[in-house]
C-alpha positions, 0 to 999 in steps of 0.5 A, spaced: 558 564 465 557 571 464 553 574 458 556 574 451 556 581 451 560 582 457 565 576 454 565 580 447 567 587 451 573 583 454 575 580 447 574 587 444 578 591 449 584 586 447 583 587 440 583 594 440 590 595 438 591 591 432 597 593 428 600 591 421 606 587 421 610 593 419 608 597 425 609 592 430 612 595 436 615 594 443 615 598 449 618 597 456 616 599 463 622 599 468 622 600 476 627 603 481 627 603 488 631 610 491 634 612 497 637 618 500 644 619 502 643 615 509 640 609 505 633 610 507 628 610 502 625 617 500 618 618 502 613 616 498 608 622 499 610 630 499 613 633 506 619 636 508 624 632 505 625 630 497 620 625 496 618 621 490 613 626 487 618 631 487 623 626 484 618 625 478 617 632 477 624 633 476 625 627 472 619 629 467 622 636 467 629 633 465 625 628 460 622 634 456 628 638 456 632 632 452 626 631 448 623 624 451 616 624 454 616 617 458 610 616 462 612 616 470 608 613 475 610 612 482 609 605 485 606 603 492 612 603 496 615 609 492 618 605 486 619 610 480 617 606 474 619 609 467 614 607 461 617 608 454 613 609 448 612 603 443 618 603 439 619 599 432 626 597 434 630 596 440 635 601 438 629 606 439 628 604 446 635 604 447 636 611 445 630 614 449 632 610 455 639 612 455 637 619 455 632 618 461 638 615 465 642 621 464 637 625 467 636 621 473 643 620 474 644 628 474 638 629 479 641 623 483 647 627 484 644 634 485 640 631 491 644 626 494 640 620 492 642 612 491 638 609 486 638 601 486 638 596 480 636 590 485 629 587 484 628 587 491 629 591 497 635 588 500 634 590 507 627 593 510 621 589 511 615 591 508 612 593 515 617 599 515 615 602 508 610 607 508 605 606 502 603 611 498 597 615 500 592 613 494 585 609 495 586 604 490 593 602 493 590 602 500 584 597 497 590 593 494 594 593 501 588 590 505 586 585 500 593 582 500 593 582 508 588 576 507 590 573 500 598 571 501 603 571 506 608 576 501 603 581 498 605 587 501 613 585 500 610 585 492 607 592 493 612 596 497 619 592 496 619 589 489 622 592 482 621 589 475 622 590 468 615 589 464 615 588 456 609 590 452 608 587 445 602 588 440 600 584 435 596 583 428 591 579 430 587 575 436 590 569 433 597 571 434 596 574 441 594 567 443 600 564 440 605 569 443 601 569 450 602 561 450 609 561 449 610 567 453 607 563 459 611 557 458 617 561 458 616 565 464 620 560 469 626 561 464 625 568 464 625 568 472 631 564 472 635 568 467 633 575 470 633 573 477 636 579 481 634 579 488 641 577 492 638 580 499 632 579 503 631 583 510 639 584 510 641 577 509 644 574 502 638 570 499 642 564 498 639 560 492 632 563 494 629 566 488 626 571 492 621 575 487 618 569 484 617 567 491 614 573 493 609 573 487 607 566 488 605 568 495 601 574 493 594 573 491 593 566 488 586 568 485 590 573 480 597 572 480 602 566 478 602 563 470 596 562 466 597 555 466 596 556 474 589 558 472 587 552 467 589 557 461 593 552 457 590 551 450 592 555 445 586 555 441 581 557 447 586 561 450 583 568 449 576 566 451 579 562 457 583 568 459 576 573 458 572 568 463 578 568 468 578 575 468 571 576 469 571 571 475 576 574 479 575 578 485 574 586 484 580 590 488 577 597 486 573 601 481 573 607 478 567 611 478 565 616 472 568 622 476 574 619 476 574 617 484 576 610 486 570 606 489 569 598 491 565 593 489 563 586 493 564 581 487 567 579 481 570 583 476 564 580 471 559 582 476 561 589 476 562 590 469 555 586 468 552 591 473 555 597 469 552 594 462 545 593 465 545 600 467 547 602 460 554 605 463 559 600 461 565 603 457 571 600 454 575 604 460 571 600 465 574 593 461 581 596 462 580 597 469 578 590 470 584 587 466 589 592 470 587 588 476 590 581 473 597 580 475 599 574 472 606 573 469 603 574 462 596 578 461 593 582 456 591 589 456 590 592 449 597 589 448 600 583 451 604 585 457 610 580 460 611 581 467 616 576 470 623 578 469 626 582 475 629 589 474 636 587 471 642 591 473 644 598 470 646 597 463 642 590 462 635 593 462 633 592 455 636 584 455 629 582 457 626 585 452 631 583 447 630 576 449 622 576 448 623 579 442 628 574 439 623 569 441 616 571 439 617 576 433 621 571 429 617 566 426 622 561 425 624 561 433 617 562 435 615 555 431 621 552 435 619 555 442 612 552 440 615 545 439 618 545 446 612 548 449 608 542 446 613 537 448 612 538 455 606 535 459 602 539 464 605 536 470 612 538 467 610 545 466 607 545 473 613 542 476 618 547 472 614 553 475 615 550 482 622 549 481 624 556 479 623 558 486 630 556 487 636 557 483 638 550 483 640 549 476 641 542 476 634 540 477 631 537 471 623 538 471 623 537 464 624 531 460 631 530 463 634 537 461 637 541 467 634 548 468 641 550 466 641 547 459 634 549 458 636 557 460 642 556 455 637 553 449 632 559 450 638 564 450 641 561 444 634 561 440 633 568 442 639 570 439 638 566 433 631 570 432 635 577 434 640 576 429 635 576 423 633 583 426 640 586 428 638 586 435 643 581 438 647 586 441 642 587 446 642 580 449 649 578 447 653 581 453 647 579 458 647 572 455 655 571 456 655 574 463 649 569 465 653 563 461 659 564 465 657 566 472 649 564 473 644 569 474 645 576 478 642 574 484 648 569 485 654 573 482 652 579 486 652 575 493 659 572 491 661 579 490 658 581 497 662 575 500 668 577 497 667 584 500 667 583 507 662 588 508 655 589 511 649 589 506 649 597 507 656 598 506 656 593 500 650 597 497 654 604 498 660 602 495 656 598 489 653 605 487 659 609 487 662 604 482 655 604 478 655 612 478 662 612 474 659 606 469 652 610 468 656 617 466 660 613 461 653 609 459 649 615 458 654 619 454 651 616 448 
């Protein structure tokens, strides 16, 4: 146990962005893997050819010209991440996302780029990808060499969509996190979009889920995997868990990246003892937790795969419908409460495979569980006129299953290699995106 002052500092950071109910907002972070015209990943660092740093600059210029200012970051393997500003409505998010993608499509055309909407690099293993020249990420890379078999794949070869929700109180924050953690395996099934792995079809393997479960057991997976399962004590338990997690990196007061041999709580305690502890240090600690649901100054939901073009806001709509409507949240909490710890553990394990006939929860198949929560989410969205952002995805899923499987079926019918299939798919997607970004 750490001192009450350190525990309070973590709790205060989580409570630093409390909102009035009328001001509650939602934000998204969406990643893309980008290739040159020969289907090689564009270089992550600047050099003689167009790099992700050059791409970010061009995207920032295009975004400024269209009146939007997303935060653009480069992930360790060169994945380009778009982070929206918080918005009160899905309509506001949608408008800014369309304008961002219009600029992205224009740059891709000028530079001969191929932009992937898969959640996993389909061909190259992580060993073939150059990590960004940044000390923070190199420290993470070294850590993940020892903690799991697929941590490098996570860093260099995956893409996701993340949802950020604020809250009115710490009590509400705990409720949202409790339900969102239960819903992770459902989201991992619904939004699975990793059809290929190392040049071959993934089959029934839910590869991004598998990769995350084999990254770093100390800081990833679900809250329940770390003994955080009681809604009444969730925030205190989460705070204690954070403090006991090993340090990946530190930021010194001059902004340089440093190291610390010990747990995050030990590092924060040493700063506190020296009178140097600031909220930014606590936020640095919170950013080193990679659970599928985590707290920063907002609740971040990290489990969904990056969906195909046109469906980027479907995960946000799904969680918005379930967590922002009091009636649907109550119904979701009832389902959560009816599940035993053993059933939840079995459910989390079951979603590593896309066998929807499994029944890890009270005789209900995974297919039935997904359908139940899809319909519940749409009921919640109907109260806010946001159902249109989930309905097309829901209809597609209920008819064809997750994109991981339907894309593999299209691949088998094509008779092409994975690379040929990606090229043909991008040619089709460019035409779709031209229409998609007109409005």
